[in-house]
FIBABA-963197 format. One line per field, with one value per residue (C-alpha): residue number from 1; residue in three letters; x, y, z. Coordinates in nm, 2 decimals. Each point is the difference from the previous one (the first is absolute). Layout:
BEGIN
k: (NUM, ...)
r: (ALA, ...)
X: (X, ...)
Y: (Y, ...)
Z: (Z, ...)
REM end
This chain:
BEGIN
k: (1, 2, 3, 4, 5, 6, 7, 8, 9, 10, 11, 12, 13, 14, 15, 16, 17, 18, 19, 20, 21, 22, 23, 24, 25, 26, 27, 28, 29, 30, 31, 32, 33, 34, 35, 36, 37, 38, 39, 40, 41, 42, 43, 44, 45, 46, 47, 48, 49, 50, 51, 52, 53, 54, 55, 56, 57, 58, 59, 60, 61, 62, 63, 64, 65, 66, 67, 68, 69, 70, 71, 72, 73, 74, 75, 76, 77, 78, 79, 80, 81, 82, 83, 84, 85, 86, 87, 88, 89, 90, 91, 92, 93, 94, 95, 96, 97, 98, 99, 100, 101, 102, 103, 104, 105, 106, 107, 108, 109, 110, 111, 112, 113, 114, 115, 116, 117, 118, 119, 120, 121, 122, 123, 124, 125, 126, 127, 128, 129, 130, 131, 132, 133, 134, 135, 136, 137, 138, 139, 140, 141, 142, 143, 144, 145, 146, 147, 148, 149, 150, 151, 152, 153, 154, 155, 156, 157, 158, 159, 160, 161, 162, 163, 164, 165, 166, 167, 168, 169, 170, 171, 172, 173, 174, 175, 176, 177, 178, 179, 180, 181, 182, 183, 184, 185, 186, 187, 188, 189, 190, 191, 192, 193, 194, 195, 196, 197, 198, 199, 200, 201, 202, 203, 204, 205, 206, 207, 208, 209, 210, 211, 212, 213, 214, 215, 216, 217, 218, 219, 220, 221, 222, 223, 224, 225, 226, 227, 228, 229, 230, 231, 232, 233, 234, 235, 236, 237, 238, 239, 240, 241, 242, 243, 244, 245, 246, 247, 248, 249, 250, 251, 252, 253, 254, 255, 256, 257, 258, 259, 260, 261, 262, 263, 264, 265, 266, 267, 268, 269, 270, 271, 272, 273, 274, 275, 276, 277, 278, 279, 280, 281, 282, 283, 284, 285, 286, 287, 288, 289, 290, 291, 292, 293, 294, 295, 296, 297, 298, 299, 300, 301, 302, 303, 304, 305, 306, 307, 308, 309, 310, 311, 312, 313, 314, 315, 316, 317, 318, 319, 320, 321, 322, 323, 324, 325, 326, 327, 328, 329, 330, 331, 332, 333, 334, 335, 336, 337, 338, 339, 340, 341, 342, 343, 344, 345, 346, 347, 348, 349, 350, 351, 352, 353, 354, 355, 356, 357, 358, 359, 360, 361, 362, 363, 364, 365, 366, 367, 368, 369, 370, 371, 372, 373, 374, 375, 376, 377, 378, 379, 380, 381, 382, 383, 384, 385, 386, 387, 388, 389, 390, 391, 392, 393, 394, 395, 396)
r: (MET, ILE, LYS, VAL, PHE, VAL, THR, GLY, LEU, GLY, ILE, ILE, THR, SER, LEU, GLY, ASP, SER, LEU, GLU, SER, ASN, ARG, GLU, ALA, LEU, LYS, ALA, GLY, ARG, CYS, GLY, ILE, GLY, LYS, LEU, TYR, ASN, PHE, SER, THR, LYS, TYR, SER, GLU, SER, LEU, LEU, PHE, GLY, GLU, ILE, LYS, LEU, SER, ASN, ASN, HIS, LEU, LYS, ASP, PHE, LEU, ASN, VAL, LYS, ASP, LEU, GLY, VAL, SER, ARG, THR, SER, LEU, LEU, ALA, LEU, HIS, ALA, PHE, ASN, GLN, ALA, THR, ALA, ASP, ALA, GLY, LEU, THR, ASP, LYS, ASP, PHE, SER, SER, GLU, ASP, THR, ALA, LEU, ILE, LEU, ALA, ASN, THR, VAL, GLY, GLY, MET, CYS, LEU, THR, ASP, GLU, LEU, TYR, GLN, ASP, SER, ASN, GLN, HIS, ASP, ILE, GLY, SER, GLU, ASN, ILE, SER, SER, TYR, ASP, CYS, GLY, SER, VAL, GLY, VAL, PHE, LEU, GLN, ALA, ARG, PHE, GLY, ILE, ALA, GLY, ILE, VAL, ASN, THR, ILE, ASN, THR, ALA, CYS, SER, SER, SER, ALA, ASN, ALA, VAL, MET, TYR, GLY, CYS, ARG, LEU, ILE, LYS, GLN, GLY, TYR, ALA, LYS, LYS, VAL, ILE, ILE, GLY, GLY, THR, ASP, SER, LEU, ALA, LYS, PHE, THR, ILE, ASN, GLY, PHE, ASN, SER, LEU, HIS, ILE, LEU, SER, PRO, GLY, LEU, CYS, ALA, PRO, PHE, ASP, ASN, ASN, ARG, ASN, GLY, LEU, ASN, LEU, GLY, GLU, GLY, ALA, ALA, PHE, LEU, VAL, LEU, GLU, ALA, GLU, GLN, ASP, ILE, ALA, ASP, LYS, LYS, ILE, TYR, ALA, GLU, VAL, LYS, GLY, TYR, ALA, ASN, ALA, ASN, ASP, ALA, PHE, HIS, PRO, SER, THR, LEU, SER, GLU, ASN, GLY, ASP, GLY, PRO, PHE, LEU, ALA, MET, GLU, GLU, ALA, LEU, LYS, ASN, ALA, ALA, LEU, ASN, PRO, SER, ASP, ILE, ASP, PHE, ILE, ASN, THR, HIS, GLY, THR, GLY, THR, GLU, ASN, ASN, ASP, GLU, VAL, GLU, SER, LYS, ALA, MET, ILE, ARG, ILE, PHE, SER, ASN, ASN, LEU, PRO, ALA, PHE, ALA, SER, THR, LYS, SER, ASN, VAL, GLY, HIS, THR, LEU, GLY, ALA, SER, GLY, ALA, VAL, GLU, ALA, VAL, TYR, CYS, ILE, LEU, ASN, LEU, MET, HIS, GLN, GLU, ILE, TYR, PRO, SER, LEU, ASN, PHE, LYS, GLU, PRO, MET, ALA, ASP, PRO, GLY, LEU, ILE, PRO, ASN, LEU, LEU, TYR, HIS, LYS, LYS, THR, ILE, LYS, ASN, VAL, MET, SER, ASN, SER, PHE, GLY, PHE, GLY, GLY, ASN, CYS, SER, SER, LEU, ILE, PHE, SER, LYS, VAL)
X: (7.04, 0.13, -0.19, 0.17, -0.16, 0.08, 0.02, 0.16, 0.00, 0.20, 0.01, 0.12, -0.07, -0.08, -0.35, 0.10, 0.23, -0.24, -0.25, -0.29, 0.12, 0.05, -0.35, -0.17, 0.18, -0.10, -0.36, -0.01, 0.17, 0.29, 0.32, 0.35, 0.17, 0.14, 0.31, 0.33, 0.08, 0.29, 0.26, 0.03, 0.07, -0.02, -0.34, -0.14, -0.22, -0.10, -0.09, -0.22, 0.09, -0.16, 0.25, -0.03, 0.02, 0.22, 0.37, 0.28, 0.09, -0.36, -0.01, 0.33, -0.12, -0.33, 0.15, 0.30, 0.26, 0.35, 0.19, 0.20, -0.08, -0.35, -0.20, -0.35, -0.09, 0.10, -0.17, -0.34, 0.05, 0.07, -0.32, -0.22, 0.19, -0.06, -0.37, -0.04, 0.20, -0.17, -0.34, 0.09, 0.12, 0.36, 0.25, 0.38, -0.03, -0.17, 0.27, 0.28, -0.17, 0.13, -0.36, -0.06, 0.11, 0.03, -0.06, 0.05, -0.07, 0.12, 0.16, 0.15, 0.19, 0.24, 0.01, -0.19, 0.35, 0.18, 0.07, 0.13, 0.21, 0.15, 0.07, 0.18, 0.21, 0.13, 0.06, 0.11, 0.29, -0.15, -0.31, -0.37, -0.25, -0.25, 0.18, -0.13, -0.36, 0.03, -0.11, -0.36, 0.10, 0.10, -0.36, -0.02, 0.35, -0.11, -0.32, 0.18, 0.26, -0.24, -0.23, 0.23, -0.19, 0.15, -0.21, 0.03, 0.05, -0.03, -0.06, -0.19, 0.04, -0.22, -0.09, -0.36, -0.11, 0.27, -0.22, -0.27, 0.27, 0.12, -0.35, 0.02, 0.34, -0.11, -0.30, 0.23, 0.24, -0.29, -0.16, 0.33, 0.09, 0.29, -0.18, -0.31, -0.02, 0.11, 0.03, -0.06, 0.09, 0.00, 0.17, 0.13, 0.07, 0.01, 0.34, 0.15, 0.13, -0.34, -0.16, 0.26, -0.02, -0.38, 0.00, 0.25, -0.27, -0.25, -0.26, -0.03, -0.32, 0.03, -0.35, -0.18, 0.01, -0.33, 0.00, -0.21, -0.10, 0.00, 0.22, 0.25, 0.35, 0.22, 0.06, 0.09, 0.28, -0.07, 0.17, -0.11, 0.03, -0.23, 0.05, -0.21, 0.06, -0.07, -0.06, -0.08, -0.36, 0.11, 0.21, -0.25, -0.21, -0.22, 0.16, -0.18, -0.01, -0.04, -0.02, 0.13, 0.26, -0.21, 0.19, 0.30, 0.19, 0.29, 0.04, 0.21, -0.09, 0.38, -0.11, 0.19, 0.21, -0.26, -0.32, -0.25, -0.11, -0.29, -0.23, 0.11, 0.13, 0.19, -0.29, -0.24, 0.22, 0.06, -0.38, -0.09, 0.26, -0.09, -0.36, 0.12, 0.22, -0.29, -0.24, -0.23, -0.20, 0.01, -0.35, 0.12, 0.20, -0.20, 0.25, 0.33, 0.26, 0.17, 0.36, -0.16, 0.29, -0.16, 0.24, -0.11, 0.14, -0.09, -0.37, -0.08, 0.19, -0.14, -0.35, 0.04, 0.14, -0.29, -0.25, 0.18, -0.04, -0.34, -0.17, -0.34, 0.00, 0.28, -0.02, 0.04, 0.35, 0.20, 0.35, 0.13, 0.30, -0.23, 0.01, 0.36, 0.19, 0.21, 0.21, 0.21, 0.13, -0.23, -0.32, -0.08, 0.01, -0.18, -0.28, -0.02, -0.07, -0.27, -0.15, -0.02, -0.18, -0.25, -0.06, 0.00, -0.25, -0.20, 0.06, 0.17, 0.17, -0.03, 0.26, 0.08, 0.03, -0.19, -0.22, -0.02, 0.04, 0.25, -0.14, 0.12, -0.09, -0.19, 0.00, -0.11, 0.16, -0.19, -0.06, -0.19, 0.06, -0.26, -0.06, 0.01, 0.00, 0.36, 0.14, 0.30, 0.22, 0.26, 0.31, 0.21, 0.36, 0.18, 0.37, 0.26, 0.14, -0.35, 0.01, -0.37, -0.16, -0.35, -0.11, -0.34, -0.11, -0.31, -0.23, 0.03)
Y: (10.56, 0.26, 0.02, 0.07, 0.19, 0.08, 0.37, 0.02, -0.19, 0.00, -0.23, -0.05, -0.31, -0.09, 0.12, 0.36, 0.23, 0.11, -0.14, 0.14, -0.14, -0.35, 0.01, 0.10, -0.28, -0.26, 0.11, -0.02, -0.35, 0.13, -0.20, 0.15, -0.31, 0.00, 0.01, 0.15, 0.35, 0.13, -0.28, -0.31, -0.36, -0.31, -0.05, 0.34, -0.16, -0.32, 0.12, 0.28, 0.23, 0.26, 0.27, 0.37, 0.19, 0.28, 0.00, 0.04, 0.34, 0.12, -0.11, 0.17, 0.33, -0.02, -0.08, 0.23, -0.27, 0.10, -0.28, -0.24, -0.37, 0.02, -0.31, -0.02, -0.18, 0.31, 0.24, -0.18, 0.00, 0.37, 0.07, -0.19, 0.13, 0.36, -0.06, -0.19, 0.24, 0.31, -0.17, -0.05, 0.35, -0.10, 0.28, 0.03, 0.01, -0.34, -0.15, 0.13, -0.14, -0.32, -0.09, -0.04, -0.34, -0.11, -0.36, -0.11, -0.33, -0.12, -0.30, 0.15, 0.30, 0.11, -0.33, 0.18, 0.16, -0.34, 0.06, 0.35, -0.11, -0.29, 0.24, 0.24, -0.27, -0.09, 0.35, 0.21, -0.04, 0.25, -0.20, 0.07, 0.26, -0.29, -0.21, 0.20, -0.06, -0.37, -0.15, 0.00, 0.23, 0.28, 0.12, 0.08, 0.16, 0.22, 0.12, 0.04, 0.22, 0.20, 0.09, -0.01, -0.27, -0.04, -0.29, -0.37, -0.09, -0.37, -0.21, -0.33, -0.26, -0.30, -0.04, 0.06, 0.07, 0.26, 0.31, -0.17, -0.09, 0.37, 0.10, -0.24, 0.12, 0.36, -0.07, -0.17, 0.29, 0.23, -0.23, -0.06, 0.36, 0.01, 0.24, 0.23, 0.01, -0.27, 0.05, -0.35, -0.06, -0.29, 0.05, -0.22, 0.06, -0.24, -0.15, -0.26, -0.17, -0.07, -0.06, -0.27, -0.14, -0.04, -0.13, -0.28, -0.11, -0.03, 0.21, 0.30, 0.01, 0.08, 0.16, 0.20, -0.17, -0.15, -0.04, -0.29, -0.11, -0.37, 0.07, 0.24, -0.04, 0.24, 0.36, 0.33, 0.19, 0.36, 0.31, 0.27, 0.17, 0.08, 0.18, 0.03, 0.23, -0.16, 0.20, -0.08, 0.08, 0.26, 0.20, 0.05, 0.29, 0.13, -0.18, -0.19, -0.37, -0.25, -0.33, -0.18, -0.28, -0.23, -0.33, -0.17, -0.33, -0.18, -0.38, -0.24, -0.35, -0.08, -0.22, 0.09, 0.30, 0.10, -0.20, 0.01, -0.32, -0.19, 0.08, 0.36, -0.02, 0.33, 0.20, -0.16, 0.09, 0.36, 0.06, -0.17, 0.19, 0.33, -0.04, -0.08, 0.30, 0.22, -0.16, -0.08, -0.31, -0.13, 0.13, 0.35, 0.01, 0.16, -0.03, -0.17, 0.14, -0.34, -0.07, -0.14, -0.04, -0.21, -0.28, -0.36, -0.05, 0.34, 0.02, -0.35, 0.02, 0.34, -0.12, -0.30, 0.23, 0.24, -0.28, -0.13, 0.34, 0.11, -0.33, 0.06, 0.37, 0.11, 0.38, 0.16, -0.02, 0.11, 0.04, 0.34, -0.17, -0.05, 0.38, 0.09, -0.33, -0.13, 0.29, -0.23, 0.18, 0.29, -0.21, 0.00, 0.38, 0.04, -0.24, 0.16, 0.33, -0.17, -0.15, 0.35, 0.12, -0.28, 0.14, 0.37, -0.03, -0.31, -0.18, -0.31, -0.04, -0.29, -0.27, -0.02, -0.28, -0.26, -0.23, -0.35, -0.10, -0.26, -0.35, 0.00, 0.20, 0.20, 0.35, 0.29, 0.35, 0.32, 0.08, 0.33, 0.35, 0.07, 0.19, -0.20, 0.07, -0.07, 0.02, -0.23, -0.10, -0.27, 0.02, -0.31, 0.00, -0.33, -0.01, -0.25, -0.21, -0.03, 0.34, 0.08, 0.31, 0.13, 0.36, 0.12, 0.36, 0.14, 0.29, 0.28)
Z: (15.21, -0.24, -0.33, -0.33, -0.28, -0.36, -0.06, -0.35, -0.32, -0.32, -0.30, -0.36, -0.20, -0.36, 0.07, 0.08, 0.19, 0.27, 0.25, -0.21, -0.33, 0.16, 0.15, -0.32, -0.19, 0.26, -0.01, -0.38, 0.01, -0.21, -0.04, -0.01, -0.13, -0.35, -0.22, 0.13, -0.09, 0.20, -0.05, -0.22, 0.09, -0.21, 0.16, -0.11, -0.27, 0.18, 0.35, 0.15, 0.28, 0.23, -0.11, 0.10, -0.33, 0.13, -0.10, 0.26, -0.15, 0.03, 0.37, 0.07, -0.15, 0.17, 0.34, -0.04, 0.05, -0.10, 0.18, -0.21, 0.00, 0.15, -0.08, -0.15, 0.33, 0.19, -0.24, 0.04, 0.37, 0.01, -0.20, 0.24, 0.31, -0.11, -0.03, 0.33, 0.21, -0.15, 0.05, 0.37, 0.04, 0.10, 0.00, 0.01, 0.38, 0.00, -0.23, 0.23, 0.31, 0.15, 0.06, -0.37, -0.15, -0.37, -0.07, -0.36, -0.18, -0.33, -0.18, -0.31, 0.13, -0.27, -0.18, -0.28, -0.06, -0.05, -0.37, 0.06, 0.29, -0.21, -0.28, 0.23, 0.16, -0.35, -0.11, 0.30, 0.24, 0.25, 0.08, -0.08, 0.12, 0.02, 0.26, 0.30, -0.11, -0.06, 0.33, 0.13, 0.29, -0.24, -0.03, 0.37, 0.00, -0.30, 0.18, 0.33, -0.15, -0.21, 0.28, 0.30, 0.18, 0.35, 0.14, -0.05, -0.37, -0.10, -0.31, 0.00, -0.27, 0.05, -0.37, -0.08, 0.36, 0.05, 0.03, 0.20, 0.25, -0.02, 0.11, 0.30, 0.10, -0.02, 0.23, 0.25, 0.00, 0.09, 0.26, 0.17, 0.02, -0.25, -0.24, -0.01, -0.38, -0.24, -0.38, -0.16, -0.36, -0.24, -0.34, -0.28, -0.37, -0.29, -0.07, -0.23, 0.32, 0.13, -0.34, -0.08, 0.36, 0.00, -0.35, 0.11, 0.25, -0.29, 0.18, -0.24, -0.21, -0.37, 0.03, 0.26, 0.34, 0.12, 0.38, 0.13, -0.35, -0.08, -0.31, 0.17, -0.12, 0.19, 0.11, -0.17, 0.16, 0.07, 0.15, 0.24, 0.33, 0.29, 0.33, 0.31, 0.30, 0.33, 0.32, 0.36, 0.11, 0.26, -0.25, -0.28, 0.15, -0.28, -0.29, -0.27, 0.07, -0.27, 0.20, 0.30, -0.03, 0.20, -0.02, -0.16, 0.02, -0.17, -0.03, -0.19, -0.11, -0.07, -0.29, -0.31, -0.13, -0.26, 0.08, 0.27, 0.18, -0.14, 0.29, 0.02, 0.35, -0.03, -0.15, 0.25, 0.30, -0.12, -0.04, 0.33, 0.20, -0.17, 0.11, 0.36, 0.00, -0.11, 0.25, -0.29, -0.11, -0.36, -0.04, 0.06, -0.32, -0.28, -0.29, -0.07, -0.24, -0.08, -0.09, -0.31, -0.24, -0.26, 0.04, 0.04, 0.35, 0.16, -0.10, 0.10, 0.33, 0.09, -0.08, 0.24, 0.27, -0.03, 0.03, 0.31, 0.16, -0.13, -0.06, -0.18, 0.08, -0.23, -0.06, -0.34, -0.14, -0.30, -0.13, -0.12, -0.15, -0.30, -0.03, 0.06, -0.01, 0.28, 0.13, 0.22, 0.31, -0.07, -0.02, 0.37, 0.02, -0.33, 0.11, 0.34, -0.17, -0.21, 0.32, 0.15, -0.32, 0.07, 0.34, -0.09, -0.28, 0.12, -0.33, -0.14, -0.33, -0.25, -0.04, -0.37, -0.26, 0.20, -0.21, 0.17, 0.36, 0.10, 0.04, 0.36, 0.20, -0.26, 0.15, -0.21, 0.06, -0.01, -0.37, 0.01, 0.15, 0.26, 0.32, 0.32, 0.37, 0.11, 0.36, -0.02, -0.30, 0.00, -0.23, -0.07, -0.11, -0.04, -0.08, -0.12, 0.27, 0.15, 0.15, 0.04, 0.14, 0.05, 0.08, 0.12, -0.06, 0.17, -0.06, 0.26)
REM end
C-alpha cells in the first residue's frame, strides 16, 4: 500500500500570515475574531468576524499580482500556495510535470466581488474584469495559469468539508497512480453574500463563538487559506516530512440541507470509516480537532457522535474555530495544518470562550495549552447537505 506524506505547509488566517505566527497565536490562546476592517456591511457593528487585516492592494503588491479582476479568495490562496510549495522545495519543473496535480477547495470563489460586478454591469457595455473570477473554479484557473501547472487541476465545493475532501481526493490520485505530487489548497474570503446567507439561517453569533459551551449561540465567519503538499512515499527521498495522511472518509446522513441528524449519523460514519481506513482503533487517537462551530445543532450532534465512537475513552478535543472563526471551504485545510502542528510540536491548543458544559452530553474541550504525546490526530469537517469528512494525520 502506497503511503502519502505531507512535505509542505502554508497558511494565512486572522491569526497570522505564516505557519510560525499561527502556531504562536494558538499556543497563547489568542483570538483573531473582531470587527470588520476591509469592507463594510450593515452587520459590521453587530457581528464579529475572523478577518485578515491585510487589504487587497497590500496583498497584490506583496504577491506581485498585476492581473485585473483577481479576487481576494485567489490572493489568499496564492499567499499560502507560495509558502507551501517553497516549503516542499517544488520547482518550475515540478509545476510543469503531468505528475503534479492541483486540487483546490472553496465555496466563495469570486462572490466577494458581487458588488463590483453588479456595478460594472450597470455602467459598462463591454463587460467586467471581475466576471472571470466569479465562480469557485476561478482560483484553480488563476494558479494553474500563473505557475503553468500541467497535471490534473480540480476544484471541490462540498461546503464546509470542501478542503478535507480535497485532501482525500489528493491521496487517492497518488495511491491510484494519477499523480506523484498533489498540491492541496483550501481558501475562502469574507463576502457579503455569505454573511447575509448565514445570517438568514440565524446562526451567526453577535459575540465570540463558544464551541461546546452550554450557552453557545452561533458561529463567527472567518477567512483564510491553507495549502499542503502531498507526496508518495517512494518519491520523497531525503525531503522533510511533516506527517502521514493515515486515514480519511466521507459520509452523508442525507438528513437536512443545513442541519445534521440528531444522532450524528454522518459524523459517526465519517469518523468510523476514517479509523478503518487508517487501520486504527479509537484508542489510538490522541487528539481531535473538532468541526466545533459553536452552533446549537453542530456541537450537540458532534458530541454525541464522538461518544458513539470513543465511548468513555474520549481523547482530548478542541475547536480552533474559536481562534479564527469558520473559514468555510478553507476550514478543512486550515485545521489540517493545525493538526500537523499538534504532531510536529507534541502540543495541543486551548479551545476558547468555553465556560459551562452542555447539560447533555456535558463534554469539556481542552482549555489549556500543554505538551502531550501525540501519534494520531483526527480532524473533523462537516458540511451543509450532511457532507461529513474526517481525516487522520499520524506522526512519522
